[in-house]
N, C-alpha and C positions, 0 to 999 in steps of 0.2 A: 738684130738679124734682116738681112735684106728683105723685102717684102715678097721678092716670089721664089726664095729658098723654099723646096719641100723635100716633104721627106714621107715616109710609109708609115703609114697608121693599118695596125693589125687589129683586126676585135676576134675576141678568141670567145666562141659559143659553145652552146651545146652539141649544135649538129655539124656548123659550118663554121671555116675561119673567114670576115668578111678583111679583104685589104683594101686601099686605097692609097693614090699619092696625090697629097693635099699640100696646097704652098701655105707659106705663114698666113697671108690673109685670108686662109680658109676658104680658097675655092682649090673644089675638087676636081683633080684633072685625068683619073681614071680611078675607075672601080672595079673588084674582080670579087668571088668568091670561091670556095675552094672546098668538097666534103669533106667530113674530118671520119675516120672509122667508126666503123660502127663498136667494135670493142674497143673503150677507149683505156689505153694505157700514158704514161709517162712517155715512153720511149716515142709511143704513134704523133700522141701530143706537139713534142720536140721536132722529131722529121717533120711532119704537117706542117707547123709554122713555119719552118727553115725554106721548105719546099716553095711555100707558098711568097714566103718574103723573095726570095731568088729569082721565080717567076713573074712576079708584080713589076720587081726593077728591068727585067729583059724587057715585059710591055712599054714600059716607064721611057727605055731607051732606044723602044722603037718609033719613040712620042718627042725624040730629044728631051729627054726629062734626066735630073741625073738628081739622085735623092742623096739626101746627105747623111739622113740618119735612120730610126725607127721606132714609134712608139707603138708599146704591145697595150691594150685595153683587156685586161684579165679578171674575172670575177675572183671576190674572197679579198682578203687582207695580203696586202702587199707592201713589202718593206720598200719604201719607193727611193729612199735613197741609195740601195746596192739591188734593185730591181728582184728582189725576191720575193719568190708566191710561199707566203706562210701558212697557208689552210684557209678555210678547210678542203678538205679532198675530195669532197664531192663521190668519196666509193673509188675512187681510182689509188691504186696503189703506189705511193711513192711519191702522190702529189702536197707533199709539204715539207718545207722549206727548199725549196728548188732554185736555183740559183739560175734564173729563167733569164736574164740579161745578158747575164756572165755566160753562158753558155750558147747563147742565140748569138752573140757577137763573134765568140771564136767560129760558127759553124756561117755566120755569113760576112764580116768583113765589117758591119755597118757597128759604128755606135748605138749601140740599145738600153732604151728605158722603161722602162713599165710601169704602170698605174692601174689602182682599183678602174674600173669601167663603168663604172656609175658615177664617178667624182670624173671621169675624162666625159663623161655625157656630160656631166654640171658646167664643167668649165666649158665646151663647145655652146653651149649653148648661152652661157653668160658672155662667151666674148663672142657668138658670130649666129647665133639665133636670136629666139624670140623675148631672153632675160638682156641681152645686148641692152648696157645704157643703166639698166640695173644696180644699187648697190647692196642690197639685198636680198636674196632669192633662194629660194628654198626648189630643190628638183627632186622627182621621184618618181621611178621607172617602176611602172609598172608591166610586167612579164610572170615569166614561172614563178620566179620568186620575186622583193620588192627592192630595189636598191634607192640610192637615195645620194643628194650631196647638198652643201649647205655653203653661200657665199654669202660671208660678215662684210662688211663696211668694202666689198670688190674684191673680196681674198676669200678663197676654198678656205675651211676650214676643214683640220685635220686631224684635229684631237691628238690626246698621247698614242704612240707610235702608229700614227695614220691610220688609226681606226674611227674615225668619226663618223657621220652621216649613215650610219646603219639603222636604214630607215624604218625597215622591215622589222624590224628584231625590238620595235616598240612595242609595249605589253599592253593589251585594251581587254585583254582577261583574266580572269583567276588561273586559267590555263587546267591543263591534265596530267601533265608530267615534266619531270627533270630536265629531258634532254636540251640542252639551250638552242638547240636550232629548230627545235619542236616541243608542240604540247605545252608549252608556258601562255598561250593564247597570246601571239603576237599579231601584229600585223598581216603580216606576211602569210602567218595561219590561217587567219580568216579571209584575208581581200587579194591573193596572188590568183594568176591563172592555174595556178592547181588546184587552187583552192576552189575556184568559182567552178572546175569543173567535176571535183567529188561532191559538191553542195547539188548541181542538178544531180547528180549521178542517183545520191541519196534522197533525194526528193522525188523524183521517179522509180524510187523503189528498185534502182537495177544496181548491181556488183560491181564494185570499187576496180576492179580487175580490167574492168572497161576502162577505166584512166588513163592508160599508155594510149589507146587508140582516137580520142578524145578529144577535145583543143577549145579553147576560149574563144575562138573565131567562131567555131560552128554555135554556140551557143550565142552569140549577140547576134547571131544569123539566124538564128530560129527565135528570139526576142524581136528583133523587128518586123519575122511574119504571122506576128500573133501569138507566140506559144505561151500560155500562160506562166508556166513552170520557167522557162527560162527569162520570162519578165521579171518573174519574183527575185529568181538566183541574180537577173542584171543590178534591178535597183539593191538587192540587198547588199550587194557585193560594191556599190558605189556608196553603201553606206557607212559602211566600214572605212572606205578609204576617207569618206570626210569624215570619220571620225580623228581618225589615224594625224589628217594634214589639221583639222582644227586645235589638237593639242601642241604640235607644233607651231601655229596662229597666235596660240596664247603664251608660249616659250619667247617666241623669237622675233613675233609682228612685223614679219619681212615686208617688201614691198608686191613681191609676185612670186609665185606658185606656178611650176612649169611642170606640167605633168607630161610624162614621155614614155616607152616602150610599148611594146606589141600591143597593147590592149585599148591604146587611145586613138585604135582604128575603128572602136566600135559605133564612131559616128556623135553628134551631137547630145543626144537624147542622156547618153552614158556621163558625158563629161557635162553636161549642165546639172546632173542628179548630186554630180560629186561635186560644185559647185555650191550647190544648193546646202547639202548635209553638213559641208567643213562652214558655211556662214551660218548655221542656225545652231552649231554646238560653238563656234570661238565665241570668246571676249570679244564686245563690239566697239572696245576702243584700240585693241589689238589688231583687227581685222579692218579698223578705218583707211579706204583707200585700196585693198588689198586688191590686185588681180589675181587670177588664176584659168593659165591659157597653156596651150597644148603647145607641147614642142613642135619647132618647125624646121627641125635637119632630120629626122625620121631616121632609117638606120647609117646615116652619116654621120650622126652624133659622137659615136664611140671612137671610129677610123679619124674623126677630123678632131676629135681630143686629143687622141694618143698622138697622134702625128704632128700637132702643134705643141704639145706638151714637150718631145722630144725636141725641135727644135729650139724651144727654149733652154731646155737642158744643156741642148747643145751648146746654146749662145752663155751659157755660167749663169742660166738663171735657174731657181727651184720654185714653180708658182702652186 
């Protein structure tokens, strides 16, 4: 692929769609963000993606850029070959087995390719970010949920049915229920941003109904300001993350672990505590020489990975 060829990367988030025009060499040419409807439906999501792509194409044309394809970064399990969102539906009616790539290709005229958001963040950090040059990489995205990706011998490990890398579903406790997405003692249940918010409210004896209004960022700010409850919750969260990563280290013995997602904005104390907990709970032989670093691409990771993936697929490769 010609290094100056460009594609549109679109990342479907919970509250907004981020788009970017990205060259094959990883250079981001422009960025945009489009709010999503408060009431998420299959129709609203597809319509919003289509209009976001069209607007991004118009902005690119003003800069003399002609994107060749579109890459979609989408949460959940994705049939990468056919661009189908398999699920889960996240409470959105009709958001299972959605032929998203085909629908958007028809609506935009672009070749469209879709991938799991955490996997695309992983390949972006591996190709253009902090993990560049390493062959054995673990990526973990700490946010409302927990996602991840695994690079083995320089290649993304997808597993059976393209479902590998679900680091957040690692079970670190006996759990409390049968729902496969919660109540089983998963890392996500204990260590995600949502889990931190609930833990903070419970520690303060407050009603969990306030969790919709509180953000993990606020708890990190309170911790930095000396709030003892916030400090306890932040350190507890870092311990859970470290335990999860220690399991992965003892299984995969990676060269480097990249920590991404919004929770990495917390600051050095949080990241250093994750490093400490990972090391003291890992087999020393497996952790020898291990680096644990913050992601460097930030909010560009998903859109960069999506655009690069689209150009690779357009060129006949399936990374």
